[in-house]
VOPAGU-2260 file (C-alpha; in pm, 1 decimal, decimal comma):
REM VOPAGU-2260
SITE   aa  ch    i         X         Y         Z
SITE  MET   A    0      72,5    1548,0   -8868,9
SITE  LYS   A    1      34,5    1295,3   -8655,0
SITE  VAL   A    2    -163,0    1023,7   -8791,3
SITE  GLY   A    3    -323,3     743,7   -8560,7
SITE  LEU   A    4    -435,9     400,6   -8665,0
SITE  ILE   A    5    -661,4     231,9   -8443,3
SITE  GLY   A    6    -639,7    -160,4   -8565,8
SITE  THR   A    7    -386,5    -310,7   -8791,2
SITE  GLY   A    8    -582,3    -631,3   -8941,0
SITE  ASN   A    9    -605,0    -671,5   -9307,7
SITE  MET   A   10    -696,4    -312,2   -9439,9
SITE  GLY   A   11    -554,2    -149,1   -9168,3
SITE  THR   A   12    -193,4    -296,2   -9260,7
SITE  ILE   A   13    -283,3    -218,9   -9648,6
SITE  LEU   A   14    -396,7     101,0   -9587,8
SITE  SER   A   15     -89,6     200,2   -9354,5
SITE  GLU   A   16     131,8      58,0   -9639,9
SITE  ALA   A   17     -20,6     244,1   -9903,8
SITE  LEU   A   18     -17,5     548,3   -9766,6
SITE  ILE   A   19     346,0     523,4   -9650,9
SITE  ASP   A   20     449,0     355,0   -9987,7
SITE  GLY   A   21     280,3     639,1  -10184,2
SITE  ASN   A   22     454,7     923,2   -9962,0
SITE  ALA   A   23      82,5    1006,2   -9856,0
SITE  ILE   A   24     275,8     993,8   -9526,1
SITE  SER   A   25     613,5     955,5   -9351,7
SITE  PRO   A   26     645,7     631,3   -9110,0
SITE  SER   A   27     744,2     913,7   -8794,7
SITE  GLU   A   28     428,0    1082,2   -8837,3
SITE  VAL   A   29     240,6     700,3   -8751,8
SITE  ILE   A   30     168,7     577,5   -8456,6
SITE  VAL   A   31     -30,3     226,1   -8447,4
SITE  VAL   A   32    -239,6      21,1   -8176,2
SITE  ASN   A   33    -364,4    -339,3   -8185,7
SITE  ARG   A   34    -538,3    -537,9   -7976,0
SITE  THR   A   35    -293,8    -823,9   -8052,2
SITE  LYS   A   36      63,1    -604,2   -7984,3
SITE  ALA   A   37     250,6    -843,0   -8206,9
SITE  LYS   A   38      72,2    -736,1   -8534,0
SITE  ALA   A   39     107,1    -403,2   -8463,9
SITE  GLU   A   40     485,4    -478,2   -8446,8
SITE  MET   A   41     488,8    -654,2   -8787,4
SITE  LEU   A   42     469,6    -294,5   -8918,1
SITE  LYS   A   43     714,7    -165,5   -8718,9
SITE  HIS   A   44     964,7    -439,5   -8851,3
SITE  LYS   A   45     904,1    -315,0   -9175,2
SITE  TYR   A   46     880,4      91,7   -9125,4
SITE  GLU   A   47    1115,7      76,4   -8802,9
SITE  ASP   A   48    1020,7     454,8   -8755,2
SITE  ILE   A   49     643,9     412,6   -8711,6
SITE  VAL   A   50     553,2     422,7   -8305,5
SITE  VAL   A   51     366,1      90,7   -8194,4
SITE  ALA   A   52     175,9     251,1   -7880,8
SITE  ASN   A   53      20,5      72,9   -7583,7
SITE  SER   A   54    -315,5     203,0   -7577,5
SITE  ILE   A   55    -589,9     357,2   -7782,8
SITE  ASP   A   56    -599,4     661,2   -7547,5
SITE  GLU   A   57    -207,3     709,3   -7675,0
SITE  VAL   A   58    -290,9     692,1   -7986,8
SITE  ILE   A   59    -565,0     944,6   -7974,0
SITE  ASN   A   60    -364,4    1158,9   -7772,3
SITE  ASN   A   61     -71,6    1193,7   -8001,0
SITE  SER   A   62    -233,0    1230,1   -8313,7
SITE  ASN   A   63    -419,2    1496,0   -8499,9
SITE  LEU   A   64    -576,5    1239,9   -8755,8
SITE  ILE   A   65    -690,6     923,3   -8665,4
SITE  PHE   A   66    -823,0     609,3   -8867,3
SITE  LEU   A   67   -1019,6     334,6   -8687,9
SITE  CYS   A   68    -962,7      32,6   -8848,9
SITE  VAL   A   69   -1172,6    -189,2   -8661,0
SITE  LYS   A   70   -1492,7    -407,1   -8711,7
SITE  PRO   A   71   -1834,9    -238,6   -8733,1
SITE  SER   A   72   -1944,4    -380,7   -8403,5
SITE  ASP   A   73   -1658,3    -276,8   -8179,3
SITE  TYR   A   74   -1726,2     101,9   -8354,0
SITE  TYR   A   75   -1950,7     199,8   -8059,2
SITE  SER   A   76   -1782,1      54,0   -7745,3
SITE  LEU   A   77   -1454,2     183,2   -7838,7
SITE  ILE   A   78   -1549,3     527,2   -7900,6
SITE  GLN   A   79   -1731,3     536,8   -7574,9
SITE  GLU   A   80   -1474,9     421,1   -7401,5
SITE  ASN   A   81   -1254,6     642,2   -7519,5
SITE  LYS   A   82   -1454,2     962,6   -7639,8
SITE  GLN   A   83   -1283,1    1196,5   -7344,3
SITE  TYR   A   84    -969,6    1186,2   -7516,3
SITE  PHE   A   85   -1102,9    1349,7   -7891,1
SITE  LYS   A   86   -1021,9    1708,1   -7922,4
SITE  ASN   A   87   -1217,5    1972,3   -8135,3
SITE  ASP   A   88    -916,9    2007,8   -8364,7
SITE  GLN   A   89    -888,8    1635,1   -8458,2
SITE  CYS   A   90   -1045,7    1400,8   -8742,6
SITE  LEU   A   91   -1183,2    1069,4   -8726,7
SITE  VAL   A   92   -1198,3     864,2   -9002,2
SITE  SER   A   93   -1409,2     546,4   -9036,2
SITE  ILE   A   94   -1290,2     280,1   -9321,9
SITE  THR   A   95   -1610,7      80,2   -9303,8
SITE  SER   A   96   -1928,4     110,5   -9466,6
SITE  PRO   A   97   -2221,6      11,8   -9215,7
SITE  ILE   A   98   -2101,8     357,9   -9010,1
SITE  GLN   A   99   -2263,0     670,9   -9089,1
SITE  THR   A  100   -2044,5    1016,5   -9006,5
SITE  THR   A  101   -2360,2    1116,4   -8871,0
SITE  TRP   A  102   -2327,6     851,3   -8584,5
SITE  LEU   A  103   -1990,5     967,2   -8535,0
SITE  GLU   A  104   -2062,8    1308,2   -8537,9
SITE  LYS   A  105   -2297,9    1262,3   -8234,8
SITE  LEU   A  106   -2064,1    1140,4   -8019,8
SITE  LEU   A  107   -1745,8    1327,9   -8064,5
SITE  PRO   A  108   -1643,0    1671,9   -8064,1
SITE  CYS   A  109   -1392,1    1651,2   -8373,0
SITE  SER   A  110   -1394,3    1636,6   -8725,6
SITE  CYS   A  111   -1533,8    1282,0   -8885,8
SITE  ALA   A  112   -1527,1    1113,1   -9237,3
SITE  ARG   A  113   -1575,8     777,3   -9374,2
SITE  ILE   A  114   -1295,0     686,4   -9635,2
SITE  ILE   A  115   -1334,0     304,4   -9752,3
SITE  PRO   A  116   -1014,1     210,2   -9958,9
SITE  SER   A  117    -988,6    -125,8  -10153,8
SITE  ILE   A  118    -714,9    -374,5  -10164,2
SITE  THR   A  119    -593,3    -206,6  -10504,9
SITE  ASN   A  120    -494,2      99,4  -10327,3
SITE  ARG   A  121    -222,9    -119,7  -10204,9
SITE  ALA   A  122    -127,1     -52,4  -10542,6
SITE  LEU   A  123    -158,6     248,3  -10538,7
SITE  SER   A  124    -444,4     236,9  -10767,9
SITE  GLY   A  125    -790,8     226,6  -10778,9
SITE  VAL   A  126   -1083,3     381,7  -10601,2
SITE  THR   A  127   -1146,6     536,8  -10228,5
SITE  LEU   A  128   -1435,0     634,6  -10140,8
SITE  THR   A  129   -1508,0     943,8   -9936,4
SITE  THR   A  130   -1822,3    1074,3   -9723,1
SITE  PHE   A  131   -1754,4    1399,6   -9512,8
SITE  GLY   A  132   -1977,1    1480,0   -9218,4
SITE  ALA   A  133   -2187,4    1795,6   -9226,3
SITE  LEU   A  134   -1941,9    1919,5   -8956,1
SITE  CYS   A  135   -1632,3    1810,2   -9134,5
SITE  ASP   A  136   -1427,0    2106,0   -9092,0
SITE  GLN   A  137   -1306,6    2182,7   -9466,9
SITE  LYS   A  138    -929,4    2198,8   -9393,0
SITE  TRP   A  139    -985,5    1816,4   -9293,3
SITE  GLN   A  140   -1151,8    1773,7   -9614,5
SITE  LYS   A  141    -854,2    1910,5   -9833,2
SITE  GLN   A  142    -589,7    1719,8   -9646,0
SITE  LEU   A  143    -794,8    1396,3   -9659,6
SITE  LYS   A  144    -860,7    1449,9  -10047,9
SITE  ASP   A  145    -478,7    1535,1  -10139,1
SITE  MET   A  146    -334,9    1253,0   -9915,8
SITE  PHE   A  147    -576,7     977,4  -10069,9
SITE  SER   A  148    -483,7    1117,1  -10443,9
SITE  GLN   A  149    -164,1    1024,7  -10368,2
SITE  ILE   A  150    -263,8     619,3  -10336,2
SITE  SER   A  151    -608,7     638,6  -10542,8
SITE  VAL   A  152    -900,1     812,5  -10684,9
SITE  PRO   A  153   -1075,7     973,4  -10435,9
SITE  ILE   A  154   -1440,4     964,2  -10505,7
SITE  GLN   A  155   -1695,5    1186,7  -10284,3
SITE  ILE   A  156   -2041,6     973,9  -10223,3
SITE  GLU   A  157   -2374,1    1024,8  -10087,5
SITE  GLU   A  158   -2488,0     824,7   -9820,2
SITE  GLU   A  159   -2713,7     654,0  -10032,6
SITE  ILE   A  160   -2521,6     498,0  -10277,1
SITE  THR   A  161   -2269,3     379,0  -10017,9
SITE  ARG   A  162   -2359,3     -11,3  -10007,8
SITE  ILE   A  163   -2308,9     -68,0  -10431,0
SITE  SER   A  164   -2054,3     170,3  -10468,8
SITE  SER   A  165   -1841,6     -53,3  -10179,0
SITE  ASP   A  166   -1974,6    -373,2  -10388,3
SITE  ILE   A  167   -1787,6    -234,1  -10696,6
SITE  VAL   A  168   -1465,4     -49,2  -10552,6
SITE  SER   A  169   -1427,9    -283,4  -10256,3
SITE  CYS   A  170   -1547,8    -591,7  -10312,9
SITE  GLY   A  171   -1516,5    -619,5  -10691,7
SITE  PRO   A  172   -1150,7    -703,5  -10665,5
SITE  ALA   A  173   -1282,8   -1014,6  -10461,5
SITE  PHE   A  174   -1563,2   -1123,6  -10718,9
SITE  PHE   A  175   -1357,7   -1068,9  -10998,9
SITE  SER   A  176   -1104,6   -1265,9  -10839,6
SITE  TYR   A  177   -1316,8   -1543,6  -10799,7
SITE  ILE   A  178   -1455,9   -1547,3  -11134,1
SITE  THR   A  179   -1085,8   -1580,2  -11274,5
SITE  ARG   A  180   -1029,7   -1853,7  -11038,5
SITE  LYS   A  181   -1289,6   -2038,2  -11151,5
SITE  PHE   A  182   -1194,5   -2014,1  -11556,2
SITE  ILE   A  183    -872,1   -2122,3  -11455,0
SITE  GLU   A  184   -1015,9   -2413,9  -11247,1
SITE  ALA   A  185   -1210,1   -2497,6  -11569,3
SITE  ALA   A  186    -915,5   -2431,3  -11836,0
SITE  VAL   A  187    -738,1   -2715,8  -11646,0
SITE  SER   A  188   -1048,8   -2937,1  -11580,3
SITE  GLU   A  189   -1139,5   -2940,7  -11970,5
SITE  THR   A  190    -803,8   -2913,5  -12144,0
SITE  LEU   A  191    -418,4   -3035,3  -12142,1
SITE  ILE   A  192    -294,0   -2686,1  -11965,7
SITE  ASP   A  193    -189,4   -2705,5  -11634,5
SITE  LYS   A  194    -258,8   -2489,3  -11331,1
SITE  GLU   A  195      75,6   -2296,2  -11317,8
SITE  THR   A  196     100,3   -2203,6  -11703,5
SITE  ALA   A  197    -305,9   -2115,0  -11688,8
SITE  THR   A  198    -260,6   -1885,2  -11388,3
SITE  LYS   A  199      11,5   -1721,5  -11539,1
SITE  LEU   A  200    -174,4   -1655,0  -11871,9
SITE  ALA   A  201    -526,7   -1519,9  -11652,6
SITE  GLU   A  202    -300,3   -1272,4  -11429,5
SITE  GLU   A  203     -99,3   -1128,5  -11722,3
SITE  MET   A  204    -450,8   -1088,4  -11909,9
SITE  LEU   A  205    -597,1    -926,4  -11584,5
SITE  ILE   A  206    -268,3    -696,5  -11556,6
SITE  GLY   A  207    -293,9    -597,7  -11987,6
SITE  LEU   A  208    -658,0    -554,2  -11975,9
SITE  GLY   A  209    -598,0    -258,5  -11682,2
SITE  GLU   A  210    -339,1    -114,4  -11868,0
SITE  LEU   A  211    -567,5     -62,2  -12147,2
SITE  LEU   A  212    -880,1      74,5  -11984,3
SITE  HIS   A  213    -604,2     288,9  -11779,6
SITE  LYS   A  214    -421,1     416,4  -12104,3
SITE  GLY   A  215    -794,8     495,5  -12248,2
SITE  TYR   A  216    -714,4     275,9  -12506,8
SITE  TYR   A  217   -1064,2     136,1  -12499,9
SITE  SER   A  218   -1394,0     143,1  -12289,1
SITE  LEU   A  219   -1552,4    -212,9  -12160,2
SITE  PRO   A  220   -1797,1    -209,7  -12438,8
SITE  THR   A  221   -1542,8    -104,3  -12715,1
SITE  LEU   A  222   -1297,4    -392,0  -12593,3
SITE  GLU   A  223   -1544,3    -666,4  -12579,9
SITE  GLU   A  224   -1670,6    -517,1  -12936,5
SITE  LYS   A  225   -1255,8    -533,1  -13038,8
SITE  VAL   A  226   -1228,8    -889,8  -12960,6
SITE  CYS   A  227   -1597,9   -1018,5  -13003,3
SITE  VAL   A  228   -1565,7   -1052,1  -13330,8
SITE  LYS   A  229   -1904,0   -1115,5  -13564,5
SITE  GLY   A  230   -1915,2   -1542,6  -13580,1
SITE  GLY   A  231   -1590,2   -1607,4  -13390,7
SITE  ILE   A  232   -1486,0   -1821,4  -13125,3
SITE  THR   A  233   -1479,8   -1535,6  -12867,8
SITE  GLY   A  234   -1858,5   -1446,1  -12975,9
SITE  GLU   A  235   -1935,2   -1828,7  -12900,8
SITE  GLY   A  236   -1816,2   -1815,2  -12554,8
SITE  ILE   A  237   -2010,0   -1495,1  -12503,1
SITE  LYS   A  238   -2344,9   -1645,1  -12599,2
SITE  VAL   A  239   -2268,2   -1893,0  -12303,8
SITE  LEU   A  240   -2191,8   -1631,7  -12075,8
SITE  GLU   A  241   -2498,6   -1409,7  -12166,8
SITE  LYS   A  242   -2728,3   -1720,3  -12082,8
SITE  GLU   A  243   -2579,0   -1853,3  -11763,7
SITE  LEU   A  244   -2498,4   -1532,3  -11623,7
SITE  ASP   A  245   -2829,3   -1388,9  -11615,9
SITE  GLY   A  246   -2942,4   -1265,2  -11303,2
SITE  VAL   A  247   -2626,1   -1379,7  -11094,9
SITE  PHE   A  248   -2482,8   -1021,6  -11019,2
SITE  GLU   A  249   -2863,1    -927,0  -10945,3
SITE  LYS   A  250   -2852,6   -1163,3  -10698,0
SITE  VAL   A  251   -2488,4   -1091,1  -10574,3
SITE  LEU   A  252   -2625,6    -708,7  -10498,2
SITE  GLN   A  253   -2907,5    -831,8  -10348,0
SITE  ALA   A  254   -2708,0   -1054,5  -10104,7
SITE  THR   A  255   -2450,3    -769,9  -10006,7
SITE  HIS   A  256   -2728,7    -527,9   -9959,5
SITE  ALA   A  257   -2937,4    -757,8   -9744,7
SITE  LYS   A  258   -2614,7    -819,0   -9514,1
SITE  PHE   A  259   -2505,3    -475,5   -9465,4
SITE  ASN   A  260   -2933,0    -355,8   -9398,9
SITE  GLU   A  261   -2919,6    -602,5   -9167,7
SITE  GLU   A  262   -2542,3    -446,1   -8995,9
SITE  VAL   A  263   -2674,2    -107,5   -9016,6
SITE  GLU   A  264   -2992,9    -204,9   -8810,7
SITE  ILE   A  265   -2775,0    -373,0   -8527,7
SITE  LEU   A  266   -2566,1    -121,3   -8524,7
SITE  LYS   A  267   -2838,7     166,7   -8528,6
SITE  LYS   A  268   -2935,1      22,8   -8200,7
SITE  ASP   A  269   -2643,4     155,6   -8018,2
SITE  PHE   A  270   -2567,6     470,2   -8208,2
SITE  ILE   A  271   -2918,0     621,8   -8245,3
SITE  VAL   A  272   -3074,1     652,1   -7945,0
């Protein structure tokens, strides 16, 4: 099978590296193209058997499975300019949440799917969110599930929970990295610990926390109960968090949903006539 990637920005690169390192695909199966060719060449420096194409139509014509890893605003024009190259037996995969599979199916003759990755997939872990078009061939559905099982836990979702699922899976690492960074900054500013030590401690704590959950020793609620001894120091910290974080995450989700809805309304003007 030949796998094409159109766009080798952050997520296109992360996705290709994860799939190759997870043995879901081999470098010799991959053909990539990017607006700035030097970025695509960077992948070839790492995996020399990758083919760097000179054009988008070259990727489409030489691929069975095609990942479209460009900005949502570029999808419609890119598809319109190249739709004549797509064939019935191919599969196009969108990796961005605002683009709906129903929109793609109206424009293209091939199977269509959406798979939203996470930066955690680069470590061959975390979740990928899958949505298959109504006309997506069962063969491709199985192929994609098997492929992404090599680098993640694929979870099939319905359209109505796309945004919140993506908030948790894709945006979550950035949100919790930000919170951890602010925790580290506070530790340095309020105590004698240096930033390097505080960062190392925080990173190892997060790795250990992930292992506890992954190995099933605790759930999030039971873990909190084990650490938060009644009347202890952790409990005093939790009291502050309960007070100060009240409503914060609701506001975060309101902001991401508002931006998502804004993008969808803009994109609809092109995709839905």
